[in-house]
C-alpha positions as CSV (number, residue, x, y, z in Angstrom):
1,M,23.6,-6.8,-16.3
2,L,21.2,-8.0,-13.7
3,G,22.0,-11.5,-12.4
4,S,22.5,-13.1,-9.0
5,G,24.4,-10.1,-7.7
6,S,23.3,-7.9,-4.9
7,L,21.8,-5.4,-7.3
8,S,19.1,-7.8,-8.7
9,I,15.5,-7.0,-7.9
10,T,13.6,-9.9,-6.5
11,S,10.0,-10.7,-7.4
12,T,9.2,-9.9,-3.7
13,D,10.7,-6.4,-4.1
14,R,8.7,-5.9,-7.3
15,M,5.5,-7.1,-5.6
16,M,6.0,-4.8,-2.5
17,T,6.8,-1.8,-4.8
18,R,3.6,-2.5,-6.8
19,I,1.5,-2.9,-3.6
20,K,2.8,0.4,-2.3
21,S,2.0,2.1,-5.6
22,I,-1.5,0.7,-5.6
23,Y,-2.0,1.9,-2.0
24,L,-0.8,5.4,-2.9
25,F,-3.0,5.4,-6.1
26,I,-6.1,4.6,-4.0
27,S,-5.1,7.1,-1.4
28,K,-4.8,9.8,-4.0
29,H,-8.0,9.0,-5.9
30,G,-10.4,8.0,-3.1
31,T,-12.5,5.0,-4.2
32,V,-11.3,3.2,-7.2
33,S,-12.4,0.1,-9.1
34,T,-10.4,-3.0,-9.6
35,N,-10.6,-2.3,-13.4
36,E,-9.1,1.1,-12.9
37,L,-6.1,-0.5,-11.1
38,V,-5.8,-3.1,-13.9
39,E,-5.6,-0.2,-16.5
40,E,-3.4,2.1,-14.4
41,F,-0.8,-0.6,-13.6
42,G,-1.0,-2.8,-16.7
43,I,-1.3,-6.0,-14.7
44,T,-4.0,-8.7,-14.7
45,Q,-7.1,-8.6,-12.6
46,R,-5.9,-11.6,-10.7
47,T,-2.6,-9.8,-9.7
48,V,-4.6,-6.7,-8.7
49,Q,-6.9,-8.9,-6.5
50,R,-3.9,-10.6,-4.9
51,D,-2.3,-7.3,-4.1
52,L,-5.5,-5.9,-2.7
53,N,-5.9,-8.9,-0.6
54,V,-2.5,-8.2,1.0
55,L,-3.6,-4.6,1.7
56,A,-7.0,-5.7,3.0
57,Y,-5.4,-8.4,5.3
58,N,-3.3,-5.6,6.8
59,E,-6.4,-3.4,7.2
60,L,-5.1,-0.7,4.8
61,V,-7.9,-0.9,2.2
62,K,-11.5,-2.0,2.3
63,S,-14.2,-2.8,-0.3
64,P,-17.3,-0.7,0.4
65,N,-19.0,-2.1,-2.8
66,R,-18.1,-5.2,-4.9
67,G,-15.2,-4.3,-7.2
68,F,-14.4,-1.0,-5.5
69,W,-11.7,-0.1,-3.0
70,T,-10.9,2.7,-0.7
71,I,-8.2,3.2,2.1
72,T,-9.1,2.7,5.7
73,S,-8.3,5.1,8.5
74,K,-5.3,3.0,9.6
75,R,-2.1,4.9,9.3
76,V,0.9,3.6,7.5
77,K,4.4,4.9,7.0
78,V,5.2,4.9,3.3
79,G,8.8,5.5,2.7
């Protein structure tokens, strides 16, 4: 049973895992649309946008055209 113990997964952990997964998905598929990410991850467009904003702020993704995303040349260790 998950509770307040040390094995519980926080919302921050879930968010970071999701952001990492989104980054890896974009890296694998090249340029993807926001709608593709909504469908792939089963989350709302607002959540996708929020996660992409985190990645863009850290210069890991960019939007070459409105509604589309690709990774930048900035290297990141994913582990």
